[in-house]
Every structure is written in structure tokens, then in C-alpha cells.
C-alpha positions in Angstrom: -7.3 11.9 76.0 -6.6 10.2 72.6 -3.6 7.9 72.5 -0.4 9.0 71.0 0.0 8.5 67.3 3.1 7.2 65.6 3.6 7.4 61.9 6.3 5.0 61.1 8.4 3.9 58.1 8.0 7.0 55.9 10.6 9.1 54.3 10.4 12.1 56.7 11.5 15.5 55.5 13.1 17.3 58.5 14.6 20.8 58.4 18.1 19.5 58.0 17.8 16.1 56.4 15.5 13.5 54.8 15.2 10.4 57.0 14.5 7.3 54.9 13.0 5.1 57.7 11.6 7.8 59.9 9.1 8.2 62.7 6.9 11.1 63.8 5.2 11.0 67.2 2.1 13.1 67.8 0.6 13.7 71.2 -2.6 15.8 71.3 -2.1 18.7 68.9 1.7 18.6 68.9 4.7 16.8 67.4 6.7 15.3 70.3 9.4 13.5 68.3 10.6 13.2 64.7 13.6 11.4 63.4 15.1 8.0 62.4 13.2 4.9 63.6 16.1 3.7 65.7 16.2 7.0 67.6 12.5 7.6 68.1 10.6 5.1 70.3 6.8 4.7 70.3 5.2 5.7 73.6 3.4 3.0 75.5 -0.1 2.4 74.2 0.4 4.6 71.1 -1.4 3.9 67.8 1.2 3.0 65.3 0.4 3.4 61.6 2.9 1.9 59.1 3.3 4.4 56.3 6.3 2.7 54.6 6.8 3.7 51.0 5.3 7.2 51.6 6.6 10.7 52.3 5.8 12.8 55.4 6.1 16.5 54.9 4.9 19.5 56.9 1.5 20.9 56.3 1.4 23.4 53.5 1.1 27.2 54.1 -0.7 29.3 51.5 -0.3 33.1 51.9 -2.3 34.1 48.8 -5.6 32.4 48.2 -9.0 33.8 47.2 -11.2 30.7 47.6 -12.1 27.2 46.6 -14.9 24.6 46.8 -17.2 26.9 44.9 -16.8 29.6 47.6 -14.7 32.7 48.0 -13.2 34.8 50.9 -15.5 37.6 49.8 -18.5 35.7 50.9 -20.3 34.7 54.1 -18.7 33.0 57.1 -20.0 29.6 55.9 -18.7 30.2 52.4 -15.3 31.2 53.8 -15.2 28.0 55.8 -16.2 25.9 52.8 -13.2 27.3 50.9 -10.9 26.7 53.9 -12.1 23.1 54.3 -11.5 22.5 50.5 -7.9 23.5 50.7 -7.3 21.6 53.9 -8.3 18.5 52.1 -5.5 19.3 49.7 -2.8 19.7 52.4 -3.0 23.4 53.2 -3.2 23.4 57.0 -2.5 27.1 57.3 -4.2 29.6 55.0 -4.3 33.4 54.6 -7.5 34.7 53.1 -7.0 37.1 50.2 -9.6 39.7 49.1 -10.0 41.2 45.6 -10.6 44.8 44.6 -14.0 46.1 45.7 -15.6 49.2 47.2 -13.7 50.3 50.3 -16.7 50.0 52.6 -17.2 46.4 51.4 -13.6 45.6 52.0 -13.7 47.1 55.5 -16.8 45.1 56.3 -15.3 41.9 54.9 -12.1 42.5 56.9 -14.2 42.5 60.0 -15.7 39.1 59.2 -12.3 37.6 58.2 -10.7 38.9 61.4 -13.3 37.1 63.5 -12.5 33.8 61.7 -8.8 34.5 62.2 -9.4 35.0 65.9 -11.1 31.6 66.0 -8.1 30.0 64.2 -9.9 29.1 61.0 -7.6 31.3 58.9 -4.1 32.7 59.6 -5.0 36.3 58.6 -6.0 38.6 55.8 -4.2 39.6 52.5 -5.6 42.6 50.7 -4.9 42.3 47.0 -6.2 45.6 45.7 -7.6 48.2 45.4 -4.2 49.9 45.5 -2.9 48.5 42.2 -2.0 49.8 38.8 -4.7 50.0 36.1 -1.9 49.1 33.6 -1.4 45.7 35.3 -4.8 45.2 36.9 -5.3 41.6 35.8 -8.6 40.3 37.1 -9.4 43.4 39.1 -12.2 45.9 38.3 -10.5 49.0 36.9 -13.2 51.5 38.0 -12.7 50.4 41.7 -8.9 50.9 41.7 -7.3 53.8 43.6 -4.0 55.1 44.6 -2.5 53.8 47.8 -3.2 56.8 50.1 -1.8 55.9 53.5 -5.0 57.0 55.2 -7.0 54.5 53.1 -4.4 51.8 53.7 -4.7 52.4 57.4 -8.5 51.9 57.2 -7.9 48.3 56.0 -5.3 47.6 58.6 -7.6 48.9 61.4 -10.5 46.9 60.0 -8.4 43.8 60.2 -8.1 44.2 64.0 -4.5 43.0 64.1 -5.2 40.2 61.6 -4.0 42.0 58.5 -1.0 40.0 57.2 -0.2 41.5 53.8 -1.2 44.2 51.4 -0.3 44.1 47.7 0.5 47.5 46.3 1.7 49.1 43.1 4.3 51.1 45.0 5.0 53.5 42.1 1.6 55.1 42.4 1.2 58.3 44.5 1.4 57.4 48.2 2.9 54.0 47.5 6.2 54.5 49.3 4.6 56.1 52.3 2.1 53.3 52.4 4.9 50.7 52.4 6.5 52.5 55.4 3.1 52.6 57.2 2.6 48.8 56.6 6.2 48.0 57.8 5.6 50.1 61.0 2.5 48.1 61.8 4.0 44.7 61.1 2.1 44.1 57.9 3.8 42.7 54.9 4.0 45.2 52.0 4.0 43.2 48.7 4.9 44.6 45.4 2.5 43.5 42.8 0.1 44.4 40.0 2.7 47.0 39.3 4.1 48.9 36.3 7.1 50.1 38.3 10.6 50.5 36.9 13.6 48.8 38.3 14.6 52.0 40.3 11.1 52.4 41.7 11.0 48.8 42.9 14.4 49.2 44.6 13.0 52.2 46.4 10.0 50.2 47.5 12.2 47.5 48.9 14.4 50.0 50.7 11.2 51.4 52.2 10.2 48.0 53.6 8.5 45.9 50.9 9.5 42.2 51.5 7.3 40.2 49.1 6.8 40.0 45.4 3.1 39.2 44.6 3.1 36.3 42.0 6.4 37.2 40.5 6.4 37.6 36.7 2.6 37.9 36.6 0.9 41.3 36.5 4.1 43.3 36.1 6.4 44.4 33.2 8.5 41.6 31.7 12.3 41.4 32.3 14.1 43.7 29.8 17.7 44.0 29.0 17.7 47.8 29.1 14.7 48.3 31.4 14.9 45.4 33.8 11.8 46.4 35.6 10.6 45.0 38.9 11.5 41.4 38.2 15.2 41.9 38.4 14.9 44.2 41.5 12.8 41.7 43.3 14.9 38.6 42.4 18.2 40.2 43.3 17.4 41.5 46.8 17.9 39.2 49.7 15.2 40.9 51.7 12.5 39.8 49.3 10.5 36.6 49.1 8.9 35.9 45.7 5.6 34.2 45.3 5.2 31.7 42.4 2.0 30.1 41.0 3.3 26.7 39.9 0.3 25.5 38.0 1.8 25.2 34.5 -0.3 28.1 33.2 1.0 31.1 35.0 4.7 30.3 34.6 6.9 28.6 32.0 9.2 26.1 33.7 12.2 28.2 32.7 10.8 31.2 34.6 10.4 29.0 37.7 14.0 27.8 37.3 15.2 31.4 36.9 13.5 32.4 40.1 15.0 29.5 42.1 18.4 30.0 40.6 18.5 33.7 41.5 16.4 33.8 44.7 17.3 30.4 46.0 14.9 28.0 47.7 15.1 30.1 50.8 13.3 33.1 49.1 10.5 31.4 47.2 6.9 30.8 48.4 4.6 28.7 46.3 1.0 30.1 46.4 -2.2 29.0 44.8 -3.9 32.4 44.0 -6.9 30.1 43.9 -10.4 31.3 43.2 -13.8 29.6 43.8 -13.3 26.8 41.2 -10.3 25.2 43.0 -11.4 21.7 44.0 -14.5 21.9 41.9 -13.9 22.1 38.1 -14.9 24.0 35.0 -17.8 26.4 34.8 -18.7 30.1 35.4 -17.8 31.8 38.6 -17.5 35.3 40.2 -14.2 36.8 41.3 -15.3 39.8 43.3 -17.5 41.7 40.9 -16.1 40.1 37.8 -17.4 37.0 35.9 -14.9 34.2 35.3 -15.0 31.3 32.9 -13.0 28.2 33.9 -12.1 25.9 31.0 -9.8 22.9 31.3 -8.8 24.2 34.7 -7.7 27.6 33.5 -9.6 30.6 34.8 -10.1 33.7 32.6 -12.3 36.8 32.7 -15.4 36.4 30.6 -14.8 40.0 29.4 -11.2 40.6 28.3 -9.8 37.1 28.7 -7.3 38.0 31.4 -6.1 35.1 33.6 -8.2 35.3 36.8 -6.4 33.6 39.6 -6.0 29.8 39.4 -7.7 26.5 40.2 -4.6 25.3 41.9 -4.2 23.4 45.2 -0.9 23.2 46.9 -0.7 19.4 46.7 -0.7 19.8 42.9 1.9 22.5 43.2 4.1 20.2 45.2 3.8 17.3 42.8 4.5 19.5 39.8 7.6 21.0 41.5 9.3 17.6 42.1 8.0 15.6 39.1 7.9 18.2 36.3 10.3 21.0 37.5 12.8 18.6 39.0 13.1 20.4 42.4 14.6 18.4 45.2 11.9 17.5 47.7 13.4 19.5 50.5 13.4 22.6 48.3 9.7 22.1 47.5 9.0 21.7 51.3 10.8 24.9 52.0 8.8 26.8 49.4 5.4 25.3 50.5 5.8 25.3 54.2 8.9 26.8 55.9 9.2 30.1 53.9 5.5 31.1 54.1 5.5 30.2 57.8 8.5 32.5 58.3 6.8 35.3 56.4 3.8 35.1 58.7 6.0 35.1 61.8 4.6 31.6 62.7 7.8 29.5 62.4 7.7 28.8 66.1 4.8 26.4 65.7 4.3 25.6 62.0 6.3 25.1 58.8 8.5 22.1 59.7 8.4 18.7 61.4 10.0 19.4 64.8 9.1 18.6 68.4 6.9 21.2 70.0 5.3 22.3 66.7 1.7 21.8 65.6 1.0 18.3 64.4 0.3 19.6 60.8 1.5 16.9 58.4 0.9 15.8 54.8 1.3 12.1 53.7 2.2 11.6 50.1 2.7 8.3 48.2 5.8 7.5 46.1 4.2 9.3 43.2 3.7 12.4 45.4 -0.1 12.0 45.4 -1.8 13.1 48.6 -2.9 10.3 50.9 -3.4 11.9 54.2 -3.6 15.3 56.0 -3.2 15.8 59.7 -4.0 19.2 61.2 -3.3 19.9 64.9 -3.4 16.2 65.6 -6.7 15.4 63.9 -7.1 13.7 60.5 -8.6 16.0 57.8 -7.9 13.2 55.3 -7.4 9.9 57.0 -5.0 7.6 55.1 -6.3 4.5 53.5 -3.3 2.2 53.4 -3.1 -1.4 52.1 
């Protein structure tokens, strides 16, 4: 058995405080101690790594991600694993694989493959974004493949996921939308309001029926209006709703991000990537489902129509931007990147924070918040190179 690992001297972000001279002890795949250096001793024979001048935060959790490393979650098993490994190298130690709108039989088939990888522990589950979305707010989804959220069709996807379906994004104002929300809630699957043209009142009804997530708030929905406030106001004001935000500097103006945090609070925000194939790769031409995408200067847009088509974001960049550009306190960024998405997935008992007994999923950042190391279940994905 490998010796215990002690990461010593870092600023450690714990659930209740930031410890300036902290220690985290890892034995096997688990954290066994975390706290101030004078309260946490190194086990005999442990490997001690001095990470002074760095930050230690929990591994990131991404609940909305379509791919990376040149591969998508609509591809083969090896392509899916390529995307997973790409995001792990950027600190995402837990990831939900998102699909895009396609033919139902193809989505059902892909759900079967993704469920196998979820059973193996490679991904944390499946998020179906489409085809049950509004043609008025379709974004980078193929309009001819969209359909109303008939509960029977929604049930097909749930069943195809073999217990690994985590979330379905719906335009809940469409025929069958509210009944589908109730169905999802009954089966323990997150109903997310997104790609929607709903009114304020329709969105309130969806939340009352059981919807608990706003898919990339502000994007692919009507803007906030003073007479017709639309879904944004309804989703921000309700304590039952967690709002996704894409913090890449393209999808949101900093003032919109500040608005979300001010009204929802750090406890109801989940940073996501909404990443597509180009994440971790660079500019060029890619496919997002059946649609062709051009990535230029890191921004992905449909070749035909020009709509923003996901992002090239990784969560380490979202973290850095949150604290260095948006001015968020580091604990709030940690909550949005780790604790909140872990809670949504029902996985807070073993991921999302640095506490004894939880998985040894950690991200090491330098003083400038650049990623320097990633530990997943006690094994280095990115081993630190320290002076």
C-alpha cells in the first residue's frame, strides 16, 4: 500500500474557514485529516510535500459539459474518456456528461454507453440537454430535431440511462413540460429550466412542480424585463433553485454574474463549463452534435447562424476569473465550483469539500490561482512541480 501523503503549508479552504498554514492528509483514496498544521500531525512514514505559498481547494464538479480535448460525449467510449481526461487535467475531478439534441434513437443508444461509463466511475452521470427545448431559444441545437417534452419520451431517456440520468433540461412551457417536470422529480432526476421562452408565471409553475436548476442562467432565455420579468427573475428569487453560470467572459457580463450572486447567494450558484470539443485544444472547426462550429479566439459559434455554441472553458479558468476578475471571495468560488454541484448530484457525502472521510479529490493552485496539481481519489492526475 502506498504511504500516506501529507500536503503541508498551503492555504487550505475548508467548509467553514480558510486555514493559512494548513495540512491535508491522504491515505489511499480518502482524506483522513484536514486543518491547521499545529492540529494535524503527519502519520509515520508519510510522504510530506511542502506546498507553501499555494492554495488547496476541493476538486471541481462540472454538471454541464459536452466534451473537450477534441472529443465529445456524443462519441465512442474512447472519445468520451479523452474528454474526461482533458477536464481532469484542469481540475474537474467529477463530471456529468451532457448530450445535445439528436434523434431519439441515437440519444437512447448514447445513454446506454454513457451509463456504462458511469457505472465504471468514469463519469458521474448523464445530463440530457435537448431535444425538449424551445425553437425560439434553441441556441446551438438543431431545430428540426426538437420536440415537445412528452412524458413518455422523457421516460425513454430516463430508462435508457439505467439509473444514471442526473438531469434533463426542458423548456417547461411547452406542451407536456409541467408533467415531465413532475415525472423527473418522481424519479430523482433534476429537472432544469433552460432553452426556454417561458414567462415569469410559467417558470414559477415549473419550480412549484419540482424544477430545481436553471440551465446556464441568462443564456438561451428571455432577458430580464421590468414589465415581463420572464424566467430570470423567477429562477433567481426562488430558494429552491440553483442557477448555472458560464463564467468565461463571453457568455456573461461581470454585472450579470454579480447580479446572480447578489440575489441567489453563493449557496445557489453552480459554475459550469458547457464545454464542447475544443476545450483544452484551441481554435478550429468542430462538430457539436450534427452542427458545425467555428472556434475563433476561444469563442465557439455555429458556422451557420453564428449562435454561441457552448464554450471552450475549463473550470480552473472559471475559478481564476471568479476571484481575479469578478472579485469573488475564494470560499464563494469553491462553493460554486465544488460544494453546490456536489449537493445537486446527491454526492456531498464523499465529494465537494476537504473533510476527513471524503474522496481525496484536491486541486493545488499557486498564488496567482493557476493550476499546479490535481489529485483524484488519492492519485495524481497532474503532479505538482514545485521549486
